[in-house]
C-alpha positions as CSV (number, residue, x, y, z in Angstrom):
1,M,125.4,211.2,82.2
2,G,123.6,212.3,79.1
3,R,126.1,210.3,77.0
4,V,125.5,207.2,79.1
5,C,121.7,207.6,78.8
6,Q,122.1,208.0,75.0
7,D,124.3,204.9,74.8
8,V,121.8,202.9,76.8
9,G,119.0,204.0,74.5
10,Q,121.1,202.9,71.5
11,G,122.0,199.5,73.1
12,R,125.7,200.3,73.5
13,V,125.9,200.2,77.4
14,E,123.8,198.3,79.8
15,P,121.5,200.3,82.1
16,G,123.2,201.3,85.4
17,A,126.6,201.3,83.8
18,G,127.9,204.0,86.2
19,A,128.8,207.6,86.2
20,A,129.5,209.9,83.3
21,G,132.9,209.4,81.8
22,S,132.6,205.6,82.2
23,S,134.4,203.6,79.6
24,G,131.2,201.6,78.9
25,R,132.5,198.5,80.8
26,L,131.0,196.8,83.9
27,S,133.5,195.2,86.3
28,G,136.0,195.2,83.5
29,S,133.8,193.1,81.1
30,P,132.5,194.3,77.8
31,A,128.9,195.5,77.8
32,R,126.5,193.0,76.4
33,R,124.5,194.2,73.4
34,P,120.8,193.4,73.4
35,S,120.2,190.7,70.9
36,T,118.7,192.1,67.7
37,H,118.5,188.7,66.0
38,S,115.0,187.6,65.1
39,P,114.0,184.0,64.3
40,S,114.4,183.0,60.7
41,P,111.1,182.7,58.9
42,T,109.8,179.2,58.5
43,P,108.8,177.8,55.1
44,A,105.2,178.3,56.1
45,D,105.9,181.9,56.9
46,R,107.6,182.5,53.6
47,S,104.7,180.9,51.7
48,E,102.2,183.0,53.6
49,N,104.1,186.1,52.8
50,R,104.3,185.2,49.2
51,L,100.6,184.6,49.0
52,E,99.9,188.0,50.7
53,D,102.2,189.7,48.3
54,A,100.6,188.0,45.3
55,E,97.1,188.9,46.6
56,A,98.0,192.6,47.0
57,D,99.6,192.7,43.5
58,L,96.6,190.9,41.9
59,R,94.1,193.3,43.6
60,A,96.1,196.2,42.1
61,V,96.0,194.6,38.7
62,V,92.2,193.9,38.9
63,G,91.6,197.5,40.0
64,E,93.7,199.0,37.2
65,A,92.2,196.8,34.5
66,E,88.7,197.7,35.7
67,R,89.6,201.4,35.7
68,Y,90.8,201.3,32.1
69,G,88.2,198.9,30.8
70,V,90.7,196.1,29.9
71,K,88.1,193.3,30.3
72,R,90.3,190.3,29.5
73,I,93.1,191.3,31.9
74,H,90.4,192.1,34.5
75,A,88.9,188.6,34.2
76,R,92.3,186.9,34.3
77,G,93.3,188.9,37.3
78,L,90.1,187.9,39.1
79,A,90.8,184.2,38.3
80,L,94.3,184.4,39.6
81,L,93.2,186.3,42.7
82,G,90.6,183.6,43.3
83,E,93.3,180.9,43.1
84,A,95.6,182.9,45.5
85,L,92.7,183.3,48.0
86,A,91.9,179.5,47.8
87,L,95.5,178.6,48.4
88,G,95.4,180.9,51.5
89,G,92.3,179.2,52.8
90,R,89.9,182.1,52.2
91,L,87.5,179.8,50.3
92,R,84.3,181.8,50.2
93,E,86.0,184.9,48.9
94,A,87.9,182.7,46.4
95,I,84.6,181.3,45.1
96,D,83.2,184.8,44.6
97,R,86.3,185.9,42.6
98,L,86.4,182.8,40.5
99,E,82.7,182.9,39.6
100,E,83.1,186.6,38.8
101,A,85.9,185.8,36.4
102,L,84.0,183.0,34.7
103,D,80.8,185.1,34.5
104,A,82.7,187.8,32.6
105,G,83.1,185.5,29.6
106,E,86.4,187.1,28.7
107,L,88.9,184.3,29.7
108,M,90.9,182.4,27.1
109,E,89.9,178.7,26.9
110,R,93.0,177.6,28.8
111,D,92.3,180.1,31.6
112,T,88.7,179.1,31.7
113,G,89.6,175.4,32.2
114,L,92.0,176.3,35.0
115,A,89.4,178.5,36.7
116,V,86.7,175.8,36.5
117,S,89.2,173.3,38.0
118,R,90.1,175.6,40.9
119,L,86.4,176.5,41.5
120,A,85.4,172.9,41.5
121,R,88.2,172.0,43.9
122,T,87.2,174.8,46.2
123,Y,83.6,173.7,46.2
124,R,84.8,170.2,47.0
125,T,86.8,171.5,49.9
126,V,83.8,173.3,51.4
127,G,81.8,170.0,51.1
128,D,79.6,170.7,48.0
129,L,80.6,167.6,46.0
130,A,77.5,167.6,43.9
131,Y,78.0,171.1,42.6
132,A,81.7,170.6,42.2
133,A,81.1,167.6,39.9
134,E,78.4,169.5,38.0
135,L,80.8,172.4,37.2
136,V,83.4,170.1,35.7
137,E,81.0,167.8,33.9
138,G,79.1,170.8,32.4
139,Y,82.3,172.4,31.1
140,L,83.6,169.1,29.6
141,N,80.3,168.4,27.9
142,R,80.0,171.8,26.2
143,G,79.9,171.1,22.5
144,E,80.9,174.5,21.2
145,R,84.3,174.8,22.7
146,P,87.6,173.9,20.9
147,P,89.5,170.8,22.0
148,L,91.3,171.2,25.4
149,E,95.0,171.2,25.9
150,P,96.1,167.8,27.3
151,G,97.2,169.4,30.6
152,I,93.8,171.1,31.1
153,A,91.9,168.0,30.2
154,A,94.0,165.9,32.6
155,E,93.6,168.4,35.3
156,L,89.8,168.5,35.0
157,Q,89.5,164.7,34.9
158,S,91.7,164.6,38.0
159,V,89.2,166.9,39.8
160,L,86.5,164.4,38.9
161,V,88.6,161.5,40.2
162,S,88.8,163.1,43.6
163,I,85.1,164.1,43.7
164,Y,83.9,160.6,42.7
165,F,86.4,159.0,45.0
166,E,85.2,161.1,48.0
167,R,81.6,160.2,47.1
168,G,82.5,156.5,47.2
169,D,81.8,156.0,43.4
170,I,84.9,153.9,42.6
171,H,83.7,152.9,39.2
172,R,83.2,156.5,37.9
173,S,86.4,157.5,39.7
174,E,88.3,154.8,37.8
175,Q,86.9,155.9,34.5
176,A,87.9,159.5,35.2
177,A,91.4,158.3,36.2
178,L,91.9,156.5,32.9
179,R,90.7,159.6,31.0
180,A,93.2,161.7,33.0
181,L,96.0,159.3,32.2
182,A,95.2,159.3,28.5
183,A,95.2,163.1,28.4
184,A,98.4,163.3,30.6
185,G,100.2,161.0,28.1
186,Q,99.6,163.5,25.3
187,G,101.9,166.1,26.6
188,A,100.6,167.4,30.0
189,P,103.0,169.3,32.2
190,P,105.0,167.2,34.7
191,Q,103.1,168.1,37.9
192,I,99.7,167.3,36.2
193,R,101.1,164.0,35.0
194,A,102.3,163.1,38.5
195,N,98.9,164.0,39.9
196,A,97.2,161.8,37.3
197,Y,99.4,158.8,38.1
198,W,98.8,159.3,41.9
199,D,95.0,159.6,41.4
200,A,95.0,156.4,39.4
201,S,97.1,154.6,42.0
202,R,94.6,155.6,44.8
203,V,91.7,154.3,42.8
204,M,93.3,151.0,41.8
205,A,94.4,150.4,45.4
206,E,90.8,151.0,46.6
207,A,89.6,148.5,44.0
208,K,92.3,146.1,45.2
209,R,94.1,146.0,41.8
210,W,97.4,146.0,43.5
211,D,99.7,145.6,40.5
212,E,98.2,148.5,38.6
213,A,98.2,150.6,41.8
214,L,101.8,149.9,42.4
215,R,102.8,150.6,38.7
216,H,100.9,154.0,38.7
217,A,102.4,155.0,42.1
218,Q,105.9,154.3,40.9
219,R,105.4,156.3,37.7
220,A,104.3,159.2,39.8
221,L,107.7,159.1,41.5
222,V,110.1,157.9,38.9
223,P,111.3,160.3,36.0
224,P,111.3,159.0,32.5
225,P,114.3,157.9,30.5
226,R,116.9,160.5,29.6
227,G,115.5,163.1,27.3
228,G,111.9,162.8,28.7
229,S,110.2,165.8,30.2
230,F,108.8,164.3,33.4
231,A,110.4,166.2,36.3
232,R,110.5,165.2,39.9
233,P,107.0,165.7,41.4
234,A,106.3,168.1,44.2
235,R,106.5,167.1,47.9
236,A,102.7,167.3,48.1
237,V,102.5,164.4,45.6
238,T,105.6,162.4,46.6
239,R,104.6,162.0,50.3
240,P,101.2,160.4,49.7
241,V,102.4,158.4,46.8
242,G,105.2,157.0,48.8
243,S,102.7,156.0,51.4
244,S,100.5,154.4,48.7
245,V,103.5,152.4,47.4
246,R,104.2,151.0,50.9
247,R,100.5,150.1,51.4
248,V,100.2,148.3,48.0
249,R,103.4,146.3,48.7
250,R,102.0,145.2,52.1
251,E,98.7,144.2,50.5
252,R,100.4,142.2,47.8
253,R,102.3,140.2,50.4
254,R,99.2,139.4,52.5
255,P,97.7,135.9,52.1
256,P,94.5,136.0,50.0
257,Y,92.1,134.9,52.8
258,S,93.8,136.6,55.8
């Protein structure tokens, strides 16, 4: 009996399998093992797990850098931690960490621009459009900083596009979109270039400039000729851009006074 109880506990024989000395079969059929299969994690689960892992690692880096007085690494760790928190939807804590990183004054210029962008996007998400715009405009108008990398300049202008667009200021949004495109064309990374084209497409469509909107939307989706560096944009960009292309095509076919 002890062996049967042990086998039940280990999932080898079903409960009530019979007396001691049983061969582990019920009515001549093999005993069924309890299923140990767990559902495969979804992409959302995997993404959440990666964010949690990144947050834990970054907190460790921030703590160690503070302990040893390595100020630049401490500031960069805070900025990256703020980005991870923002991506995870913990917006208030993200704002605190990003502001702490910027206030330290130890970030390289590129990291400063990225932190300003993420902070402004986070303020926009929580509904403070005025302060979000003020952050980016103030940083761009600083006279003492060196010229920005094309990717950082395009990213910051794209932030302004989304803020102005949300406020209903289509003229300023269009101007920012053109500046983002100009910067992106000087060597910005593929994802930032795709975002700049998508932003320009949205703005032109809102202004009913359908041909320009369609052209920008298509450039957000289509890679350049062989040898170019523009990679396939991320799903987050291609889905809304595809929707924009379809909308623009419908509007172009519509009679002018319908």
